ZADO-1210 file (C-alpha; in nm, 4 decimals, padded with zeros to 6 digits):
<atoms>
<atom x="-00.4434" y="02.0738" z="-00.8174" code="MET" pos="1"/>
<atom x="-00.3341" y="02.0641" z="-00.4579" code="ASP" pos="2"/>
<atom x="-00.3129" y="01.7440" z="-00.2553" code="ASP" pos="3"/>
<atom x="-00.5922" y="01.8490" z="-00.0188" code="ALA" pos="4"/>
<atom x="-00.8426" y="01.8673" z="-00.3055" code="TYR" pos="5"/>
<atom x="-00.7187" y="01.5416" z="-00.4564" code="ILE" pos="6"/>
<atom x="-00.7459" y="01.3722" z="-00.1172" code="GLU" pos="7"/>
<atom x="-01.1049" y="01.4930" z="-00.0779" code="SER" pos="8"/>
<atom x="-01.1962" y="01.3483" z="-00.4194" code="GLU" pos="9"/>
<atom x="-00.9908" y="01.0289" z="-00.4039" code="LEU" pos="10"/>
<atom x="-01.2056" y="00.7959" z="-00.1961" code="LYS" pos="11"/>
<atom x="-01.4394" y="00.5006" z="-00.2323" code="GLY" pos="12"/>
<atom x="-01.4493" y="00.3360" z="-00.5722" code="LYS" pos="13"/>
<atom x="-01.2341" y="00.6080" z="-00.7265" code="THR" pos="14"/>
<atom x="-00.9583" y="00.5166" z="-00.4804" code="LEU" pos="15"/>
<atom x="-00.9966" y="00.1493" z="-00.5756" code="LEU" pos="16"/>
<atom x="-00.9597" y="00.2368" z="-00.9451" code="VAL" pos="17"/>
<atom x="-00.6553" y="00.4516" z="-00.8644" code="TYR" pos="18"/>
<atom x="-00.4955" y="00.1658" z="-00.6672" code="MET" pos="19"/>
<atom x="-00.5622" y="-00.0703" z="-00.9591" code="HIS" pos="20"/>
<atom x="-00.3818" y="00.1690" z="-01.1939" code="ILE" pos="21"/>
<atom x="-00.0950" y="00.2026" z="-00.9431" code="LEU" pos="22"/>
<atom x="-00.0572" y="-00.1757" z="-00.9436" code="LYS" pos="23"/>
<atom x="-00.0483" y="-00.1759" z="-01.3241" code="ALA" pos="24"/>
<atom x="00.2554" y="00.0521" z="-01.3110" code="GLY" pos="25"/>
<atom x="00.3518" y="00.1859" z="-01.6525" code="HIS" pos="26"/>
<atom x="00.1047" y="-00.0352" z="-01.8390" code="GLU" pos="27"/>
<atom x="-00.2268" y="00.0972" z="-01.9634" code="THR" pos="28"/>
<atom x="-00.5632" y="-00.0259" z="-01.8389" code="VAL" pos="29"/>
<atom x="-00.8924" y="-00.0255" z="-02.0231" code="GLY" pos="30"/>
<atom x="-01.2426" y="00.0477" z="-01.9034" code="VAL" pos="31"/>
<atom x="-01.3586" y="-00.3148" z="-01.9308" code="ARG" pos="32"/>
<atom x="-01.0481" y="-00.4416" z="-01.7504" code="GLU" pos="33"/>
<atom x="-01.1203" y="-00.2084" z="-01.4584" code="VAL" pos="34"/>
<atom x="-01.4864" y="-00.3141" z="-01.4599" code="GLN" pos="35"/>
<atom x="-01.4041" y="-00.6864" z="-01.4526" code="ARG" pos="36"/>
<atom x="-01.1170" y="-00.6645" z="-01.2048" code="THR" pos="37"/>
<atom x="-01.3005" y="-00.4488" z="-00.9526" code="LEU" pos="38"/>
<atom x="-01.6411" y="-00.6104" z="-01.0059" code="GLY" pos="39"/>
<atom x="-01.8285" y="-00.2979" z="-01.1165" code="PHE" pos="40"/>
<atom x="-02.1815" y="-00.3461" z="-01.2470" code="SER" pos="41"/>
<atom x="-02.1136" y="-00.1859" z="-01.5855" code="SER" pos="42"/>
<atom x="-01.8338" y="-00.0321" z="-01.7919" code="PRO" pos="43"/>
<atom x="-01.9889" y="00.3116" z="-01.7454" code="SER" pos="44"/>
<atom x="-01.9158" y="00.2982" z="-01.3707" code="VAL" pos="45"/>
<atom x="-01.5500" y="00.2236" z="-01.4451" code="ALA" pos="46"/>
<atom x="-01.5436" y="00.4954" z="-01.7130" code="ALA" pos="47"/>
<atom x="-01.6873" y="00.7489" z="-01.4664" code="TYR" pos="48"/>
<atom x="-01.4137" y="00.6831" z="-01.2107" code="HIS" pos="49"/>
<atom x="-01.1402" y="00.6805" z="-01.4758" code="LEU" pos="50"/>
<atom x="-01.2680" y="01.0141" z="-01.6055" code="GLN" pos="51"/>
<atom x="-01.2673" y="01.1486" z="-01.2502" code="LYS" pos="52"/>
<atom x="-00.9023" y="01.0441" z="-01.2139" code="LEU" pos="53"/>
<atom x="-00.8254" y="01.2100" z="-01.5466" code="GLN" pos="54"/>
<atom x="-00.9939" y="01.5315" z="-01.4305" code="ASP" pos="55"/>
<atom x="-00.7760" y="01.5206" z="-01.1172" code="LEU" pos="56"/>
<atom x="-00.4676" y="01.4995" z="-01.3400" code="GLY" pos="57"/>
<atom x="-00.3621" y="01.1562" z="-01.2160" code="LEU" pos="58"/>
<atom x="-00.4143" y="00.9548" z="-01.5347" code="VAL" pos="59"/>
<atom x="-00.4278" y="01.0234" z="-01.9054" code="GLU" pos="60"/>
<atom x="-00.6430" y="00.8694" z="-02.1739" code="ASN" pos="61"/>
<atom x="-00.4502" y="00.7270" z="-02.4667" code="ALA" pos="62"/>
<atom x="-00.6919" y="00.5929" z="-02.7294" code="TYR" pos="63"/>
<atom x="-00.9347" y="00.4493" z="-02.4739" code="GLY" pos="64"/>
<atom x="-00.6683" y="00.3121" z="-02.2414" code="ASP" pos="65"/>
<atom x="-00.5610" y="00.4915" z="-01.9269" code="TYR" pos="66"/>
<atom x="-00.2155" y="00.5167" z="-01.7760" code="ARG" pos="67"/>
<atom x="-00.0747" y="00.6741" z="-01.4618" code="LEU" pos="68"/>
<atom x="00.0900" y="01.0136" z="-01.5044" code="ILE" pos="69"/>
<atom x="00.1062" y="01.1322" z="-01.1436" code="LYS" pos="70"/>
<atom x="00.1401" y="00.9330" z="-00.8245" code="GLU" pos="71"/>
<atom x="00.0038" y="01.0896" z="-00.5071" code="VAL" pos="72"/>
<atom x="00.0166" y="00.9639" z="-00.1515" code="LYS" pos="73"/>
<atom x="-00.3082" y="01.0562" z="00.0170" code="VAL" pos="74"/>
<atom x="-00.4965" y="00.9033" z="00.3065" code="GLY" pos="75"/>
<atom x="-00.4139" y="00.5418" z="00.3720" code="VAL" pos="76"/>
<atom x="-00.1824" y="00.5324" z="00.0681" code="LEU" pos="77"/>
<atom x="00.0780" y="00.7256" z="00.2707" code="ARG" pos="78"/>
<atom x="00.1413" y="00.4063" z="00.4659" code="SER" pos="79"/>
<atom x="00.2096" y="00.1933" z="00.1584" code="PHE" pos="80"/>
<atom x="00.4963" y="00.1442" z="-00.0829" code="VAL" pos="81"/>
<atom x="00.4410" y="00.0183" z="-00.4363" code="SER" pos="82"/>
<atom x="00.6944" y="-00.2495" z="-00.5198" code="LEU" pos="83"/>
<atom x="00.6606" y="-00.4318" z="-00.8494" code="GLY" pos="84"/>
<atom x="00.2871" y="-00.3725" z="-00.8689" code="GLY" pos="85"/>
<atom x="00.2286" y="-00.4886" z="-00.5114" code="VAL" pos="86"/>
<atom x="00.1211" y="-00.2461" z="-00.2407" code="MET" pos="87"/>
<atom x="00.3128" y="-00.3245" z="00.0795" code="LEU" pos="88"/>
<atom x="00.2802" y="-00.1550" z="00.4185" code="PRO" pos="89"/>
<atom x="00.5782" y="00.0675" z="00.4911" code="ARG" pos="90"/>
<atom x="00.6204" y="-00.0876" z="00.8380" code="TYR" pos="91"/>
<atom x="00.6683" y="-00.4326" z="00.6836" code="LEU" pos="92"/>
<atom x="01.0306" y="-00.3581" z="00.5992" code="PHE" pos="93"/>
<atom x="01.1064" y="-00.2439" z="00.9540" code="TYR" pos="94"/>
<atom x="00.9253" y="-00.5438" z="01.1013" code="ALA" pos="95"/>
<atom x="01.1278" y="-00.7850" z="00.8885" code="VAL" pos="96"/>
<atom x="01.4534" y="-00.6079" z="00.9769" code="LEU" pos="97"/>
<atom x="01.3929" y="-00.6092" z="01.3533" code="VAL" pos="98"/>
<atom x="01.2662" y="-00.9689" z="01.3436" code="THR" pos="99"/>
<atom x="01.5771" y="-01.0847" z="01.1577" code="SER" pos="100"/>
<atom x="01.7968" y="-00.9017" z="01.4097" code="MET" pos="101"/>
<atom x="01.6157" y="-01.0741" z="01.6971" code="LEU" pos="102"/>
<atom x="01.6454" y="-01.4172" z="01.5344" code="VAL" pos="103"/>
<atom x="02.0150" y="-01.3576" z="01.4673" code="THR" pos="104"/>
<atom x="02.0660" y="-01.2701" z="01.8344" code="PHE" pos="105"/>
<atom x="01.8813" y="-01.5825" z="01.9484" code="LEU" pos="106"/>
<atom x="02.0830" y="-01.8056" z="01.7143" code="VAL" pos="107"/>
<atom x="02.4219" y="-01.6550" z="01.7958" code="MET" pos="108"/>
<atom x="02.3833" y="-01.6374" z="02.1730" code="PHE" pos="109"/>
<atom x="02.2410" y="-01.9397" z="02.3541" code="PRO" pos="110"/>
<atom x="01.9910" y="-01.8706" z="02.6284" code="PHE" pos="111"/>
<atom x="02.1353" y="-01.7689" z="02.9617" code="SER" pos="112"/>
<atom x="01.9133" y="-01.6242" z="03.2345" code="PRO" pos="113"/>
<atom x="02.1310" y="-01.3198" z="03.3029" code="THR" pos="114"/>
<atom x="01.9953" y="-00.9703" z="03.3445" code="ARG" pos="115"/>
<atom x="02.1738" y="-00.8477" z="03.0296" code="GLU" pos="116"/>
<atom x="02.0419" y="-01.1333" z="02.8170" code="TYR" pos="117"/>
<atom x="01.6834" y="-01.0859" z="02.9387" code="MET" pos="118"/>
<atom x="01.7026" y="-00.7081" z="02.8847" code="THR" pos="119"/>
<atom x="01.8303" y="-00.7571" z="02.5310" code="THR" pos="120"/>
<atom x="01.5604" y="-01.0150" z="02.4627" code="LEU" pos="121"/>
<atom x="01.2824" y="-00.7863" z="02.5869" code="VAL" pos="122"/>
<atom x="01.4252" y="-00.4915" z="02.3922" code="MET" pos="123"/>
<atom x="01.4098" y="-00.7094" z="02.0805" code="GLY" pos="124"/>
<atom x="01.0679" y="-00.8649" z="02.1404" code="LEU" pos="125"/>
<atom x="00.8788" y="-00.5435" z="02.2182" code="VAL" pos="126"/>
<atom x="00.9679" y="-00.3526" z="01.8982" code="PRO" pos="127"/>
<atom x="00.9199" y="-00.6693" z="01.6932" code="THR" pos="128"/>
<atom x="00.5694" y="-00.7196" z="01.8307" code="ALA" pos="129"/>
<atom x="00.4788" y="-00.3515" z="01.7895" code="LEU" pos="130"/>
<atom x="00.6031" y="-00.3336" z="01.4308" code="LEU" pos="131"/>
<atom x="00.4178" y="-00.6512" z="01.3286" code="TRP" pos="132"/>
<atom x="00.1030" y="-00.5212" z="01.5008" code="PHE" pos="133"/>
<atom x="00.1229" y="-00.1914" z="01.3082" code="GLU" pos="134"/>
<atom x="00.1974" y="-00.3703" z="00.9812" code="THR" pos="135"/>
<atom x="-00.1077" y="-00.5955" z="01.0141" code="ILE" pos="136"/>
<atom x="-00.3275" y="-00.3053" z="01.1250" code="LYS" pos="137"/>
<atom x="-00.2311" y="-00.0949" z="00.8221" code="ILE" pos="138"/>
<atom x="-00.2714" y="-00.3960" z="00.5911" code="TRP" pos="139"/>
<atom x="-00.6298" y="-00.4359" z="00.7138" code="ARG" pos="140"/>
<atom x="-00.7041" y="-00.0661" z="00.6453" code="GLU" pos="141"/>
<atom x="-00.6025" y="-00.1056" z="00.2805" code="LYS" pos="142"/>
<atom x="-00.8995" y="-00.0581" z="00.0487" code="PRO" pos="143"/>
<atom x="-00.9814" y="-00.3907" z="-00.1098" code="SER" pos="144"/>
</atoms>
């Protein structure tokens, strides 16, 4: 199936189930585990969404347990990186890098009110603020 069709089907509770399976990594998840973790009203709701993911070719059923077979980046998932079962915004890495560069500059060079120092400070503060703003904004868009 093409990504456009998968993106049109992967939304709402199905997206939440998919994200739960992404977090599980290579481990299998059961219907009741999905139901309890995501707070679904019954196991049949979880089974429906797992079956939908199986029909999309994203998971496979192995004796009642489901595991990820294909990872797709659709919608808001394009902005995230899965690292050890944790979904982190892609901008987080850039924000940390630029922030550490700015802190290093401030530690290594004591404040002096010269034009060069102020220009360097502004050119460090602006990207740092923008990257942290984007990171927090994307984090808030993450389906919970």
